[in-house]
C-alpha positions in Angstrom: 24.4 22.4 -1.0 23.9 23.6 -4.6 22.3 20.3 -5.6 19.9 20.5 -2.6 19.0 24.1 -3.5 18.3 23.1 -7.1 16.2 20.2 -6.0 14.1 22.4 -3.8 13.5 24.9 -6.6 12.7 22.2 -9.0 10.2 20.7 -6.6 8.5 24.1 -6.1 8.4 24.6 -9.9 6.7 21.2 -10.4 4.2 22.0 -7.7 3.0 25.0 -9.7 3.2 23.4 -13.1 1.8 20.0 -12.2 -0.1 20.3 -9.0 -1.2 17.2 -7.0 -4.4 15.6 -8.2 -6.1 12.2 -8.1 -6.5 12.4 -11.8 -4.0 13.9 -14.3 -4.3 14.4 -18.0 -0.9 14.8 -19.7 -0.7 17.7 -22.1 2.0 19.9 -23.6 2.5 21.8 -20.3 3.2 18.5 -18.4 5.4 16.6 -20.9 9.1 17.1 -21.3 11.2 15.6 -24.2 15.0 15.2 -24.7 17.3 12.9 -26.7 18.4 9.7 -25.2 22.1 8.7 -25.3 21.2 6.7 -28.4 19.6 9.8 -29.9 22.7 11.9 -29.2 24.8 9.2 -31.0 22.3 9.3 -33.8 22.7 13.1 -34.1 26.5 12.8 -34.1 26.4 10.2 -36.8 24.1 12.4 -38.9 26.6 15.3 -38.5 29.5 13.2 -39.7 27.5 11.9 -42.6 26.6 15.5 -43.6 30.3 16.5 -43.4 31.3 13.5 -45.6 28.6 14.4 -48.1 29.8 18.0 -48.3 33.4 16.9 -48.6 32.8 14.4 -51.4 29.8 16.2 -52.9 28.0 12.9 -53.0 24.3 13.1 -53.8 23.5 9.7 -52.4 25.2 10.7 -49.1 23.1 13.9 -49.0 20.0 11.9 -49.7 20.7 9.3 -47.0 21.6 12.0 -44.4 18.4 14.0 -44.9 16.3 10.8 -45.0 17.6 9.8 -41.6 17.2 13.3 -40.3 13.5 13.3 -41.4 13.1 9.9 -39.6 14.5 11.5 -36.4 12.1 14.5 -36.7 9.1 12.2 -37.2 10.3 10.2 -34.1 10.1 13.4 -32.0 6.4 13.8 -32.9 5.5 10.2 -32.3 7.3 10.0 -29.0 5.5 13.1 -27.8 2.1 11.8 -29.1 2.5 8.5 -27.2 2.1 10.4 -23.9 0.0 13.4 -24.9 -3.6 12.9 -23.9 -2.9 10.0 -21.6 -5.0 10.1 -18.4 -3.8 8.7 -15.1 -6.1 8.0 -12.2 -5.2 6.9 -8.7 -6.9 4.0 -7.1 -7.4 3.0 -3.5 -4.5 1.6 -1.5 -5.0 -1.0 1.3 -3.3 -0.4 4.7 -0.1 -2.5 5.3 2.2 -3.2 8.3 5.6 -1.6 8.7 8.2 -3.7 6.9 5.8 -4.7 4.1 5.4 -3.5 0.5 2.7 -0.9 0.0 0.8 -1.3 -3.2 -0.7 1.7 -5.2 -3.2 1.0 -7.9 -3.2 3.1 -11.1 -5.5 3.3 -14.1 -4.3 4.5 -17.5 -6.8 5.5 -20.2 -5.8 6.0 -23.9 -8.6 8.5 -24.7 -8.9 7.4 -28.4 -5.2 6.7 -29.1 -3.2 3.5 -28.5 -0.3 3.9 -26.2 2.8 1.7 -26.5 5.4 0.8 -23.9 4.5 3.4 -21.3 6.9 3.1 -18.3 5.9 4.2 -14.8 7.6 4.1 -11.4 9.9 5.7 -8.9 13.6 5.8 -10.0 16.1 4.4 -9.3 13.9 1.3 -9.1 13.1 -0.3 -12.4 10.0 1.2 -14.1 6.9 -0.9 -14.9 5.8 -1.0 -18.5 2.3 -1.3 -19.9 0.4 -0.9 -23.2 -2.9 0.9 -23.4 -5.6 0.2 -26.0 -7.0 3.1 -28.0 -10.5 2.8 -26.5 -9.6 0.9 -23.4 -7.7 1.3 -20.2 -4.9 -0.6 -18.3 -4.4 -1.1 -14.6 -1.3 -1.8 -12.7 0.0 -1.8 -9.2 3.2 -0.1 -8.1 5.0 -0.9 -4.8 6.9 1.1 -2.3 8.6 -0.2 0.9 6.7 0.9 4.1 9.5 1.4 6.5 7.7 3.1 9.3 4.2 3.5 10.7 1.9 6.4 9.9 1.0 7.8 6.5 3.2 6.8 3.6 2.9 9.4 0.9 4.3 8.4 -2.5 6.7 10.8 -4.2 6.1 12.1 -7.7 5.6 9.4 -10.2 7.7 9.3 -13.3 5.8 8.5 -16.5 7.9 8.1 -19.7 7.9 6.9 -23.3 10.8 6.0 -25.6 8.5 4.8 -28.4 9.0 4.2 -31.3 12.8 4.3 -31.9 14.3 5.0 -28.5 16.1 8.1 -29.8 14.1 10.4 -27.6 12.5 10.2 -24.2 9.2 12.0 -23.3 8.5 12.1 -19.6 6.5 13.7 -16.9 6.5 13.9 -13.1 3.0 13.6 -11.8 1.7 13.7 -8.2 -1.4 11.5 -8.0 -1.7 12.2 -4.2 -1.0 8.6 -3.4 -1.0 7.7 0.3 -1.4 4.6 2.3 -1.8 4.0 6.1 1.0 1.9 7.6 0.3 0.0 10.8 3.0 -0.7 13.4 5.0 -3.9 12.8 3.4 -6.6 15.1 5.7 -7.6 17.9 4.9 -10.9 19.8 4.9 -10.6 23.6 2.8 -11.1 26.7 0.5 -8.4 28.1 -0.2 -7.8 31.8 -3.3 -9.7 33.1 -6.6 -7.9 32.8 -8.3 -7.0 36.1 -10.0 -9.9 37.6 -7.9 -12.6 35.9 -6.0 -14.9 38.2 -2.3 -15.5 38.1 -2.8 -19.0 36.7 -5.0 -17.8 33.8 -3.6 -16.8 30.5 -4.0 -13.0 29.8 -6.6 -12.3 27.1 -8.4 -15.7 27.4 -11.9 -15.7 28.7 -12.7 -17.9 31.8 -15.6 -20.4 31.9 -18.5 -21.0 34.1 -21.4 -23.4 34.1 -23.9 -22.5 31.4 -25.8 -23.7 28.3 -23.7 -22.5 25.4 -21.0 -24.9 24.5 -20.9 -28.7 25.0 -17.9 -29.7 27.1 -18.4 -33.4 27.6 -20.1 -35.9 29.9 -19.9 -36.1 33.7 -21.5 -38.3 36.4 -25.1 -37.5 37.3 -25.6 -35.4 40.4 -28.7 -34.7 42.4 -30.6 -31.8 41.0 -29.4 -32.2 37.4 -32.0 -31.6 34.8 -33.5 -34.7 33.2 -33.1 -33.0 29.8 -29.3 -33.3 30.1 -29.3 -37.0 30.7 -27.3 -39.0 28.2 -29.6 -42.0 27.6 -27.4 -43.6 25.0 -24.6 -44.0 27.5 -27.0 -45.4 30.1 -28.3 -47.9 27.5 -24.7 -49.1 26.8 -24.2 -49.8 30.5 -21.9 -46.8 31.1 -23.9 -45.5 34.0 -26.1 -42.4 34.3 -24.2 -39.5 32.7 -25.1 -35.9 32.2 -24.2 -33.6 29.3 -22.0 -30.8 30.6 -22.2 -27.4 29.0 -20.2 -24.2 29.6 -20.4 -20.6 28.5 -17.7 -18.0 28.2 -17.7 -15.0 30.4 -14.9 -12.6 29.5 -13.3 -9.9 31.3 -13.2 -6.5 29.6 -9.6 -6.7 28.4 -7.9 -3.3 28.3 -4.8 -2.9 26.1 -3.1 0.0 28.0 -0.1 1.8 26.5 1.0 3.2 29.9 1.0 -0.2 31.5 3.8 -1.5 29.1 7.5 -1.1 29.3 9.9 -0.2 26.5 10.1 2.7 24.1 7.1 4.1 22.3 7.4 2.1 19.1 8.0 -1.2 20.9 4.8 -0.6 22.9 2.8 0.2 19.8 4.1 -2.9 18.1 3.2 -5.1 21.1 -0.3 -3.6 21.2 -0.7 -4.1 17.4 0.2 -7.8 17.9 -2.5 -8.2 20.6 -5.1 -6.3 18.6 -4.6 -8.9 15.8 -4.7 -11.8 18.2 -7.8 -10.7 20.1 -9.7 -9.7 16.9 -8.9 -13.1 15.5 -10.5 -14.7 18.5 -13.5 -12.3 18.2 -12.9 -11.4 21.8 -14.0 -8.0 23.1 -11.2 -5.7 24.1 -10.5 -2.0 24.6 -7.6 0.2 23.8 -6.2 3.0 25.8 -3.5 5.4 24.5 -2.5 8.8 25.8 -5.4 11.0 24.5 -7.1 8.1 22.8 -9.7 5.7 24.2 -11.5 2.9 22.3 -14.2 1.3 24.5 -14.6 -2.5 24.7 -15.9 -4.1 21.4 -15.1 -6.9 19.0 -15.2 -7.5 15.3 -13.6 -6.1 12.2 -14.6 -2.5 12.9 -12.9 -2.6 16.3 -9.8 -4.1 14.8 -9.5 -1.5 12.1 -10.2 1.4 14.5 -7.6 0.2 16.9 -5.0 -0.4 14.2 -5.6 3.1 12.8 -5.2 4.6 16.3 -1.9 2.8 16.8 -0.7 3.8 13.3 -1.5 7.5 13.8 -0.4 7.8 17.4 1.8 11.0 17.5 1.5 11.3 13.7 -0.4 13.6 11.4 -4.1 12.4 11.1 -4.2 13.3 7.4 -1.9 12.4 4.5 -2.2 16.0 3.4 0.3 17.1 6.0 2.8 14.4 5.1 5.4 15.2 2.5 7.9 12.6 1.0 
């Protein structure tokens, strides 16, 4: 209980000190610094050396002790300066499906100073390390597991440096307002037939009728067939009088209806997600009906993205601003 209360207070304090932003510049208010375990051992060793120097009144021991102490003090400055002035910018994140890894792109700029061995990530997972040139920038992609559909909002990002000696760690917790849309996990399964499709037809597949769009093969000549469709090469080879047969697709307006499916809500959404992907891949027009949501029949990439977004946000906040990790 006490740990949870402390975590809540720490989170509120960070919200005020380092508010969420798509671009963050690290300065003295946003950087914390403490000794590492190696730094604590270094300090204990210096204390023992100082006691030995006092006990034996040895000038060389005094000199070595204060030399190492000055190295430690300089390390404090260099560890802090390795983060101070570093600018972090959030990039765009592409939508993923539940169960996949969501990638978040970040850009780091040195702003006139080279940065060495900058580590970023979300503990307890291992941190990614990167160097930044003085007048350049570095880009990297960090990943989080997308366990459920809806908005996935990344928690505060830890940025740290132990350069140059590893005796101290300077770090910051920044909120770059990173969020990615997570689609439902596709679940293969059959949908009920669309209105007008016979029982012997596959749901979601357009029927055919005579037309002039797609060449289907050759058939025997019948009275009334156009002479333009005669296959003269077959007749010259003694195969008889054959006619080129064409067909065109005429589709039914296929409605993907949430209420017509069985199972729980997430299973229905996963099934609909699978069929949205299948029909969009065929470039076949379809419509989507959810409680309170209606997407009219259409095809193409825009219809696919709009339907996947509707499935992802069904019953969820429409904006990542209302989603907290």
